[in-house]
C-alpha positions in Angstrom: 101.6 63.4 107.8 103.7 65.6 110.7 104.3 69.1 111.7 106.6 71.1 113.8 104.4 73.6 115.2 100.6 74.1 115.9 98.5 76.8 114.2 95.5 76.5 115.8 93.0 75.0 114.3 94.5 74.2 111.3 95.9 70.2 112.4 93.3 68.8 112.6 91.6 70.5 109.5 94.6 69.0 107.6 94.6 65.3 109.4 97.7 66.3 111.0 99.4 64.7 114.0 100.8 67.3 115.8 104.9 66.8 117.5 105.3 69.8 119.5 101.7 70.2 120.6 102.0 69.7 123.9 105.1 70.7 126.3 107.4 72.9 124.8 105.2 73.3 121.4 105.0 76.7 119.7 101.7 77.8 120.6 102.0 81.4 121.7 103.3 84.7 118.8 106.6 85.4 121.1 107.4 81.7 121.0 107.4 82.0 116.8 108.7 84.7 116.6 112.0 83.5 118.8 112.3 80.6 117.1 112.7 82.7 113.9 115.6 85.5 115.2 117.5 82.3 115.8 117.0 81.4 111.9 116.8 84.9 110.8 118.1 88.0 111.6 115.6 90.4 113.1 113.5 87.3 112.7 111.3 89.1 110.0 112.3 88.9 106.1 111.3 92.6 105.4 112.5 94.8 107.8 109.2 97.3 108.5 107.5 93.5 109.9 109.7 93.9 113.1 107.7 96.7 114.7 110.7 98.6 115.3 109.5 101.9 114.0 106.4 101.1 116.5 107.6 99.2 119.5 106.5 96.4 120.5 106.6 92.2 118.9 104.9 91.1 116.2 101.8 88.7 115.8 102.7 85.9 113.4 100.0 85.2 110.7 99.1 81.4 109.9 96.0 82.2 107.8 93.5 85.2 106.1 90.4 85.1 104.1 89.2 88.0 102.9 89.5 91.0 104.7 90.9 89.1 108.3 94.1 87.8 109.2 94.9 85.2 111.9 97.8 84.9 113.7 99.1 81.5 115.5 97.3 82.4 118.5 93.9 81.8 116.5 93.3 86.1 116.8 91.3 87.7 114.5 92.4 91.1 113.1 90.1 93.3 110.2 93.4 93.5 108.1 93.8 96.5 106.4 97.1 96.0 105.5 96.2 93.3 102.6 100.0 92.7 102.0 101.1 95.8 101.7 98.3 96.5 98.5 98.9 93.7 96.1 95.9 91.4 97.3 93.2 93.8 96.1 90.5 90.9 95.3 91.2 90.3 99.5 92.8 87.4 101.1 92.3 83.5 99.3 90.1 84.7 96.9 88.7 81.7 95.7 89.1 82.9 91.8 92.6 83.1 92.7 93.2 79.8 94.4 91.2 78.0 91.8 93.8 79.4 89.2 97.1 78.9 91.3 95.8 74.7 91.9 95.5 74.5 88.4 98.6 75.9 87.3 100.6 74.2 90.3 99.6 70.9 89.2 100.6 71.5 85.9 104.7 72.6 87.6 105.6 75.3 89.0 108.4 76.3 86.6 110.2 75.5 83.8 113.2 77.7 82.2 111.0 78.1 78.8 107.9 80.6 77.4 104.5 79.5 78.9 100.9 81.1 78.0 100.5 82.6 80.5 102.8 84.8 80.6 102.2 85.9 76.9 98.1 86.2 78.7 99.1 88.3 81.3 101.6 90.7 79.2 98.5 91.2 76.6 96.1 91.5 79.8 98.2 94.6 81.0 99.3 96.4 78.0 95.9 96.2 76.5 95.2 97.9 79.1 97.5 100.6 79.9 98.3 102.3 76.4 101.7 102.8 77.1 102.3 100.0 77.3 103.0 98.1 74.1 105.3 95.9 75.3 106.2 93.8 78.7 108.6 92.3 80.5 108.0 90.3 83.4 110.4 89.7 86.6 110.3 88.3 90.2 109.7 91.8 92.2 109.6 95.4 92.7 112.3 96.3 92.8 113.7 93.9 90.2 111.6 96.0 88.0 112.9 99.0 88.6 116.5 98.0 88.7 115.7 96.5 85.0 114.4 100.6 83.8 116.8 102.3 85.5 119.4 99.9 83.6 117.5 99.9 80.7 116.8 104.0 80.4 121.1 104.7 80.5 121.5 101.8 77.8 118.6 103.3 75.5 119.9 107.0 75.5 124.0 105.8 76.7 124.0 108.3 79.6 124.2 107.7 83.1 122.8 110.3 85.6 119.1 109.0 87.2 117.3 111.7 89.1 115.0 110.5 91.6 112.4 112.1 94.7 113.2 112.4 98.0 111.1 110.9 100.2 110.0 108.2 96.6 110.7 104.7 97.6 111.5 102.0 94.7 112.9 99.2 96.1 116.3 97.7 96.8 118.0 98.6 93.9 121.8 100.5 95.3 121.3 103.3 92.9 117.7 104.3 94.0 118.5 103.7 97.8 119.9 107.1 98.0 118.9 109.7 100.4 119.3 113.6 99.6 121.8 115.5 101.2 122.0 119.5 102.8 121.1 120.7 99.0 117.8 121.2 97.4 119.3 119.0 94.3 122.0 117.3 95.3 123.9 113.9 94.8 122.5 111.4 96.4 124.5 110.1 99.5 124.9 105.9 100.0 120.8 106.1 101.8 122.1 102.3 104.0 124.9 100.6 105.2 126.3 98.8 102.1 125.9 101.3 99.4 128.9 102.5 98.8 129.5 106.3 97.0 130.5 105.3 93.2 126.8 103.0 93.7 124.5 106.5 93.8 127.2 108.8 92.7 125.3 109.3 89.4 121.9 109.7 91.3 120.7 113.2 91.7 117.6 113.2 95.0 114.7 116.3 94.4 112.4 117.3 96.3 109.2 115.9 95.4 106.4 117.8 93.5 109.4 120.7 92.2 109.6 120.2 88.6 114.1 120.6 88.4 116.1 122.1 86.1 117.2 118.4 83.6 120.1 118.4 81.4 121.9 116.2 78.6 123.4 114.2 81.3 120.8 112.4 83.3 119.0 109.1 81.2 116.0 109.1 83.9 113.2 110.3 85.5 112.1 107.7 88.3 109.1 109.2 90.5 106.1 107.8 92.7 103.2 109.6 90.5 101.6 109.1 93.4 104.0 108.8 96.7 103.0 106.3 99.1 105.8 105.3 101.0 105.8 108.4 103.1 102.0 108.5 103.3 100.1 109.2 100.8 101.0 112.8 98.9 98.7 113.0 95.4 101.4 115.0 92.9 100.8 119.1 92.2 98.7 119.4 89.1 101.2 120.7 86.8 103.8 117.9 88.4 103.6 115.1 86.7 102.8 116.9 83.4 106.4 119.4 84.1 108.4 116.3 84.3 106.7 115.1 81.1 107.7 118.2 79.1 111.1 118.9 81.4 112.5 114.9 80.2 111.0 115.3 76.7 113.6 118.6 76.4 116.3 117.1 77.0 115.6 113.7 75.9 115.3 112.3 78.8 113.0 108.8 79.9 110.4 109.2 81.9 109.7 106.2 84.4 106.5 105.9 86.6 106.8 103.8 89.7 103.3 102.1 89.8 104.1 99.5 91.9 101.8 100.4 93.7 99.3 102.3 91.8 99.5 100.1 89.3 95.2 98.5 88.8 95.4 99.9 92.0 94.1 103.5 91.0 92.4 102.3 87.9 93.0 100.3 84.8 95.5 102.6 84.4 97.0 103.8 87.3 97.7 107.4 88.2 98.9 107.6 84.9 95.8 107.1 84.0 94.1 109.2 86.8 96.4 112.1 86.2 96.8 112.1 82.6 100.0 112.2 82.0 102.0 109.1 79.8 105.3 107.8 80.8 107.8 106.7 78.3 108.1 102.9 81.4 105.7 101.6 83.6 106.6 100.0 86.3 105.1 97.1 88.1 104.5 94.7 91.3 101.5 93.5 93.4 98.3 93.6 92.4 99.1 92.2 88.6 100.6 89.0 90.4 97.9 88.3 92.5 99.9 88.2 95.8 102.9 86.3 94.7 106.1 87.1 93.6 105.8 88.9 90.4 107.2 92.6 88.8 107.0 94.3 85.1 108.4 96.9 82.8 105.9 98.4 80.4 107.0 100.6 77.3 107.3 102.1 73.5 108.2 99.1 71.1 111.2 101.1 70.3 113.1 101.8 74.1 111.7 98.0 75.1 113.9 96.0 71.9 116.7 97.6 73.6 116.4 94.2 76.4 118.3 91.5 74.8 117.7 89.3 73.5 116.8 92.2 70.7 118.7 94.8 72.5 121.9 95.6 74.1 120.6 95.8 77.3 120.7 92.4 79.5 117.9 91.1 81.4 117.1 87.4 82.6 115.4 85.5 85.2 115.0 82.2 85.7 111.3 82.4 86.9 110.8 85.7 85.6 107.3 85.2 84.2 106.5 82.3 86.5 103.5 79.8 85.2 101.7 80.7 88.8 102.3 84.4 89.6 100.7 85.1 86.4 97.9 82.0 86.5 97.0 84.4 89.7 97.7 88.2 88.4 95.3 87.0 85.4 93.3 86.3 87.6 93.2 89.0 90.1 93.0 92.0 86.4 89.9 90.0 85.5 88.4 91.0 88.8 89.1 94.8 88.2 87.1 97.1 85.3 85.9 100.7 86.1 82.8 99.4 87.8 85.5 97.7 90.6 87.6 101.4 90.9 84.9 103.2 91.4 83.5 101.2 94.4 86.6 100.9 96.1 87.4 104.9 95.5 83.5 105.0 97.2 85.5 102.7 100.3 88.3 104.5 100.6 87.0 107.5 101.1 83.8 106.3 103.9 86.4 104.5 105.6 89.0 108.2 105.5 85.6 109.8 106.9 84.8 106.8 109.6 88.3 107.6 110.7 89.1 110.9 110.5 85.0 111.5 112.9 86.8 108.4 115.2 89.8 110.9 116.1 88.1 114.1 116.3 85.1 112.7 118.6 88.7 111.1 121.1 90.8 114.5 120.5 93.4 112.5 119.0 94.8 114.8 116.1 94.9 112.8 113.2 93.9 113.1 109.1 93.4 111.0 106.8 93.8 111.5 102.8 92.6 109.7 100.2 94.0 110.1 96.9 91.5 107.3 95.0 91.7 104.8 96.7 94.3 105.3 98.3 94.0 106.1 101.7 96.8 108.1 104.4 97.5 108.8 108.0 99.0 111.4 109.1 99.3 112.4 113.4 99.1 116.1 114.3 98.4 119.1 113.9 99.7 119.5 110.9 99.0 120.2 107.1 98.3 118.1 104.8 101.7 116.9 103.5 103.1 117.7 99.6 107.0 116.1 100.2 108.8 114.7 102.2 109.4 117.4 104.4 106.0 118.0 105.5 105.3 114.4 105.4 108.2 113.7 108.3 106.2 116.4 110.6 104.0 113.4 111.3 103.8 112.4 114.6 105.6 108.4 114.8 105.2 108.4 118.7 101.4 109.1 118.4 100.6 106.4 115.2 102.3 103.7 117.6 100.2 104.4 120.3 96.3 104.5 117.6 98.8 101.4 116.1 98.3 99.3 118.7 95.2 100.9 120.4 93.8 99.1 116.9 95.6 96.4 117.0 94.4 95.7 120.2 91.0 96.4 119.2 91.6 93.6 116.5 92.4 95.8 113.5 95.7 95.7 111.6 97.5 98.2 110.4 101.5 99.2 109.2 103.4 99.5 111.5 105.2 102.4 110.1 103.5 106.0 110.4 104.7 106.4 106.1 103.0 103.5 104.8 99.4 103.2 102.6 96.1 101.8 104.4 94.8 99.9 101.8 90.8 99.3 101.1 90.1 96.2 98.5 87.2 94.3 97.4 87.2 92.5 100.6 86.2 95.5 102.4 83.0 95.9 102.3 80.4 98.2 104.2 80.1 95.8 107.5 83.5 96.2 107.5 84.6 99.6 107.2 81.8 100.6 109.7 83.4 97.3 111.8 87.0 99.2 111.1 85.9 102.9 112.6 84.1 102.0 115.0 86.4 100.1 116.8 89.0 103.6 116.4 86.4 105.5 118.4 88.1 103.1 121.1 91.0 102.8 119.3 91.8 106.8 119.2 90.7 107.2 123.0 93.7 104.9 124.1 96.1 106.5 122.3 95.1 109.6 124.0 94.8 108.2 127.6 
């Protein structure tokens, strides 16, 4: 066969005859990125990938294996992005690739019910007591938007409460920014969102329990805030939200797109002992493939169509490839797995802390279960978005590029989590921390 771009080493392995590997062929990250910018806005399909917040230009990934990714120039990076937590078993894990290979031979999409979606729903429900029923969709954004619609339809109310600094995907009603008040009706958080879309969205500070009234349909919260660094909930925060929602009859929604099956078998709700009415999922339950889900009490979930008046549909929902990958991923995750992931997260955080301290680079690495954050500068450990914003973003950018020069890939944004997976054994973690010594020294210089 022929291809029109060259990935070093891949042509020969696939028996390809490259047509643009010489002369004007694409061989560098810059060449691939420049060509992408002609047909993709900004050259990327998710804004953070463009490196705008850290400067420079992105590397273009050609393939990945375990804890490593390789760019189109053949450069190897020890990967702490792991598809933003979706790839908990490691890239190209044999169980995932085998499951997807078997599934694709049966067809890629049917527009009809399948056995695998039933089995994945059973797998989630059996592990998470609050999820008596589960409905699948294709992304975390779809999951959170469906949860909000469901809560509104179930309660007959309109108002939604969100927390400053939490991220729930690209849904207009949830892309709201707080104003100057402690608790305020939301303002559009991006161009293209009209005032009316967030008119019933109230934005309040994270880690503070708001006083609700009977106009509130739901409170949606990242049980562990993993999109403003890694910020743990105060001990009474989640329980306080549960009590306040119960008091006024509002629906409590835990956004566990990152924490679900990442912190433990039953996610943040299990770790903190607080039961939500609805839970949204993504990331891990697709084994690296696009998927989302909403789970919750039977009475609430049966408000969805076709049983109830709240519409939900999607041709690719419950996709056979994503559900096959998700089943394979969950089969490898048990209590012992999470004990090991917590140990590895702590080992990495301790190693990075020591490396930065030795170089005089001010940084801390908070750990919440299996999640690791990074805060740059001489600041206190964040407890909300206002304190999280005190991190030194310029310093993070220097450290990010210094780590990249050392062959370690981190997320190109100062507020993202660091993800450790099953492919990050002690030898990988120790290699990362060793390289961090040189990177921290370079970031200081």
